[in-house]
N, C-alpha and C positions, 0 to 999 in steps of 0.2 A: 617839838618834842621827837625824839629819834623814833623812826618807824619800828613798831614792836615793843616800845618801851612799856606800854600799858600792860601788855602781857607778862613781862618780865617783873613789873611791879606787883601784879596779880599772884604770880608765881611765888614770889618773895613772901607775900602775906599769907598764903595758904601753906606753905612750907614751914613758915614760923608758927602757924596755928598747930600744926600737926607735930612740932618739935618745940614745945614751949621752953625747954631748958638749954636748947642750942642757941648758938650765934648764927644769925642769918644777915649776909650782906647782899646788896643788890647794886649793880652798875659800878664794879670796881675794876682796878687795872693791877695786875700783878707781873712782876718781871720775870720774863723766861729765863730758866737756868742754862738753856742750851742756846737760845739765839740772843740773849742779852736784850730782848725787845719786850715792850710792856704788852701784855695780852689781856683783852678786855674778858672779864668774867661776868656773865649776866646775872647770876645768883650764885653764892656760896653758902654751904652750910658748913659749920665746924662743931662737931660733937663727937668727942672722943671715945663715948660709949658705942657709937655706932660706925661713923666713918671718920677718915682724916681728910678734911677738905673736900667734902663732896661738892663738884661743880655741875650746876644746872645751865645748859645751853637752851635757851628759849626760842622756838620758831612759830611765829605767828604768820604762817604762809597759807596761801590758797591751795598749793599742791602738797601733796604728801612728803614728809622728810625721806630722802633717799640715802643711799649708801654713802655718797660722797660727804655728807654732812656728819655722818658717824665717824667715818675715818678722819675727818677734820677734828673732830673732838679728841679722838684718841691721840693725834699729834700734839694738840694743845695740852692735854693732860701730862704727856711725857715732858713737854718743855717746862710747865710750871711746877713739876713735880708732885703731883696730886695722883692718889691711889684709886679714886673713885669718881665716875661721871655719869650723868644722865642727861638725855635730850627730852625737853618738854615740848611737845608739838599740839597746836590747836587744830591740826588737819590730819592726824594719822600719820602711818608710816607705810612705806613700800616693802615688798618681800625681801628685797635686797638689804633694807635697813634692819629688817628683823635678824637676818642671818650674820650681818656685820656686829650688831649688837650683842648677840648671843657669843660670837667668836671672841670679842674684845672685852666683854663684860661691861657693856655700857647699858644702862637701863633706859628703856624707852617708856616714857611717861606722858600723861595729860593730866592737866588740872580739871578740876570739876567745880563750877558754882552755879546751881540750879536758878539763882535768881539774877545772874548776870548774862544778858543775851550776847555779849561778845564772846563769852566762852561757850565754844560749840560743842564740847564732848558731854555727851550724855551717858549715864551709867544705869545699866539695868540689872536687877537681881533675879535670877531664875527662881521661881517658885513652884512647888508641887501642892496640889491640893487633893486630899484623899476625901471622896464624897460617898456617904452612904444614902442610898436613896430607894425608894419603893418603886420597883420597876413594873409590876403587874399585879392584878387583883381579880377576883371572881366572886361571885354571890351563889350561896346554895340554901334553899328553903327546905327543910326536913320536918316531916310529920304536920303536913297542912292540915287543919281540923275542921275546915267547912269548904262549900263549894266556893269557887273561886274563878275569876276572869283575868288571867295572866296571859299576856302574848308571849310570843316566842323569844323576844329579846327582854332580859331582865335589867338591862343597864340603867333604865329609868325608874326601877323600883323605889318607892318611898317606904321608909321605916317609921313607925309611930314613935315619937320620944318625948320626954318632958317639955322640951323646946318646941315641939311641933313635928309636922311630918316632913322629914327631909330625906333627901337622896342617900342610898347606901354608900356612895362615894364620899359624902360629906361625914357621914358617921365614922368611915374608916379615916378620914382626915383629921377629925377631932381626937380620935384615938392615937394615930400616930404622933401628931403634934404635942398632945397634952401627957401621954402615957409612954409610949414606946420610944420616942426620940430621947427621953430623959434616962432611959436604961442602957444607951449606948448599944444598939442591937448589932448582933453579928450577921453577916450574910447568910441567907437561908430562907426556909418556907415557915410562915407563921400563920396562925387562925386566930380570928377574932368571933367569939361565939356569944350570941344573945338568947338564953334560955326563955322559952315561953314569951316570945316577942310578938308584935303585930305589925303587918305590912299593909299597904294600900293597893288594891288591885285596880285593873283599868277602869272598873266600874264605881271606883272611890269607895269600895267596901272595906271595912276593917277585917282583914283575915288573921285570926290567930295561927301561929306558927310554933310548933314544938321547939325548934331550934334554927335559928338564923345563923348561918356560917360565912363570914367573909375570909377568903383565903388570899393571901398575899405574900410577895417574894420581895426580900430584901437584897440588893446588890451592891456592889462597891465598884468605883470607877475612879480614875485618876486623871488630873488635868495638869498640864504644864503651861506656864506663862512667864513671860520675861517682865518683871514689874520695873517701872522707871523709878528711880530714886529721885526725890523731890526735897526742897528744903535741906539741902546739903551742900557742903565743901569739902574738897578733899583732893587726894593724889590717887590717880588711876594708873597703875602698872599694865600698860597695853600688852606686853609680851607674856606676862605671868596671868593676866586677868585677875588682878587683886585691887582691892580698894582701900585706901586708909583715910579714915575720917573720924571726927569726934561725934557727929550725930547725923541721922539721916530719916527721912520719913519716905515710905512707899506710896504711890498712888493708890487712890480708893479702889477697893475690890467690892463689886457688886455681884450679888447671886444671880442676877438676871443675866450676867454677861457670860455665865457658863454655857449658854445655849449659843454664844457667838463664836464660831470656828475662827474668826480673824483675830480673836483675843486669846482663846484657850485652846490648846491642842489635848486631845484625849490621847493617853498613852497607856501601854499595858502595865500590869502590876509588877512583872519582872524588871521591866525598864525603871519603873518609878523607885524600886526599892534599892537599885544599883546606882542611881544617880546620886552625886553629891551635890546639894544645892543649900544655899544659907537659909532658905525659909521654907518651911513645911506647915502645912495647916490642915486640920481635920474639921469637916463639916457634916451636918446631916441635913439634907434638903426637906424643908417643910411641904405639906401638901394643902390644897385649899380646904378650908373647913368653915366657909361661910357661903351661903346662897347667893 
C-alpha cells in the first residue's frame, strides 16, 4: 500500500460522511490542462452547491506541513483547473503554511476520529461553567432562655431537630440542598432563622433559644475548561478553528474536578461573559448534609 494511503482513505470516508449528497473520489488521476501530465489527486469532492472540484491533499507526516506543500497544491490546482483546494494534515501546520494558506485561499484541515489511534488530531471544545455556591456562614443565638455552657467557638454547636442533634452546618446544608438550591438563588446575603429552637451546650444540656440565626453568603464564580470531544468523526479547520461533524460527545464532567486547577481555570465574570464558547453550563454546588 502506498505510504499515506490509509490516511487518504480515512479522509475520503469522513469527507463523504459530512457531505452525503456529494460525490467523493479517492486516489484518482486528472490530466493537467497546462502540463498535459496526469496529476494525482488524493481525494476529490464534487458538490456544485458548495465547491467546484474541491481537492484534498492528504499528508500523514511526522513533521508539520510547511509552506512548500501549500504552494505545490496551488500549482496543482492551476494545472487541473480546480477552483478550491485543501491540505489535510495528521501532524499540524507551520506558521509559514498558515500564511500561505490564507494568501492563496487554501484550507488547512485535519480529520478527527476519536476511535482510531492512527488519527492523531484531537478536538477540544471550550466550556464555561457558572457556579453558584455558598461561600461562608455564621451562627447567632438570640434570647437564650437559661444558663448555658457555651465555649468561645460556636462552630461545633448542635441543634436539636426531629432527626436528632446535628451540627448547624448540617442544618444549613439540608436547607441549602433541599430548599434554597431549587429557587435558583442570586448572589447575596441570606438568613435561615429557627424560632424557639433548642441547642446543645458543652455540658450536653438542652438550651432553649428564642431565635437561632444562620447567616450565609451566596457567590458566583466562573470556570473555563477545554473539554475533549469523544465518540466523534469530523473535519477540523485548523486555521478557522471550526469543526464539522454529525455527532459528538464530550468527556465526563465531574463536580469534584472543579477544585483541580489543572482541569479548570477560574476566570472573572467580565471575561466569562465576553467569551464566545460552544458550551455553557450553570450549576449550583451542593453542601454536605449528612453526618
